C-alpha positions in Angstrom: -107.0 56.3 64.0 -109.6 56.1 61.3 -110.9 53.3 59.1 -108.7 51.8 56.5 -109.4 49.6 53.5 -107.2 46.6 52.7 -106.0 46.4 49.1 -105.8 42.6 49.2 -109.0 41.4 50.8 -111.0 44.8 50.7 -111.8 44.7 54.5 -112.9 48.0 55.8 -112.2 48.7 59.5 -109.6 49.6 62.1 -106.1 48.1 61.5 -104.1 45.9 63.8 -100.8 47.2 65.1 -97.9 44.7 64.9 -94.3 44.9 66.2 -91.3 44.1 64.0 -88.9 41.5 65.2 -89.4 38.4 67.4 -90.4 38.0 71.0 -88.0 35.0 71.3 -85.1 37.1 70.0 -86.0 39.8 72.4 -85.9 37.3 75.3 -82.5 36.0 74.3 -81.2 39.6 73.9 -82.3 40.3 77.4 -80.2 37.4 78.6 -77.2 39.4 77.3 -78.3 42.6 79.1 -76.7 45.3 76.9 -78.3 44.0 73.7 -81.9 43.7 75.1 -82.5 47.3 75.8 -81.9 48.7 72.2 -83.7 45.7 70.7 -86.8 46.4 72.9 -86.8 50.1 72.0 -86.5 49.3 68.3 -89.5 46.9 68.5 -91.6 49.5 70.4 -90.8 52.3 67.9 -91.2 50.3 64.7 -94.9 49.2 64.9 -96.9 49.1 61.7 -100.5 48.7 60.7 -101.8 45.5 59.2 -105.2 44.2 58.1 -107.1 42.3 60.8 -108.1 39.5 58.5 -105.2 38.9 56.0 -102.3 40.6 57.8 -101.4 42.5 54.7 -99.5 45.8 55.2 -100.9 47.7 52.2 -103.8 49.7 53.7 -105.4 52.9 52.4 -107.3 55.4 54.4 -111.0 55.4 53.5 -111.0 59.2 53.5 -108.2 59.5 50.9 -109.1 59.9 47.2 -107.9 56.4 46.3 -109.7 54.9 49.3 -113.0 56.5 48.3 -112.5 55.2 44.8 -111.8 51.7 46.0 -114.7 51.7 48.4 -117.1 53.0 45.8 -115.9 50.4 43.3 -116.2 47.6 45.9 -119.7 48.6 47.0 -120.9 48.9 43.4 -119.6 45.4 42.6 -121.1 43.9 45.8 -124.6 45.4 45.0 -124.5 43.9 41.5 -123.3 40.4 42.5 -125.1 39.9 45.9 -128.7 38.7 45.8 -131.2 40.9 47.6 -132.2 38.3 50.3 -128.6 37.5 51.4 -126.6 39.8 53.8 -123.4 41.3 52.5 -120.4 39.7 54.2 -117.2 41.8 54.6 -114.9 38.9 55.5 -112.3 37.8 53.0 -112.8 34.6 51.0 -110.4 31.7 51.7 -107.6 31.4 49.3 -108.5 28.2 47.4 -106.6 27.2 44.3 -108.3 24.7 42.0 -106.1 21.8 41.1 -106.4 19.6 38.1 -108.1 16.3 38.8 -105.6 13.5 39.4 -102.7 15.8 40.3 -102.0 15.6 44.0 -98.3 16.6 43.9 -97.1 13.2 45.1 -95.3 10.5 43.2 -97.5 7.5 42.3 -96.8 4.5 44.5 -95.6 1.2 42.9 -97.9 -1.6 44.3 -95.0 -4.1 43.9 -92.4 -2.1 45.9 -92.2 -2.6 49.7 
């Protein structure tokens, strides 16, 4: 398995394999023996690759034409934006959304109401 690039966070590296379904559901299916065996086989056979950092399923092989294009574009952008004395960090940035000041999403409290 080669290196992949994530289309969401642009992490380059080996993907993480995940199973479909739920471990709890598998346990309860094994309590009813005939249903546990096919469910376990289905989980074992339906693994998929995800990004190690953001768990996104859309990965592109670095060796593919679109992967090479995305890698080149990402490296060009990092060399322009990154100062020379700081190391390049390949971890994704946290998803922060700026809120307008004063809007917290809660109803204002009435000081006279108990």
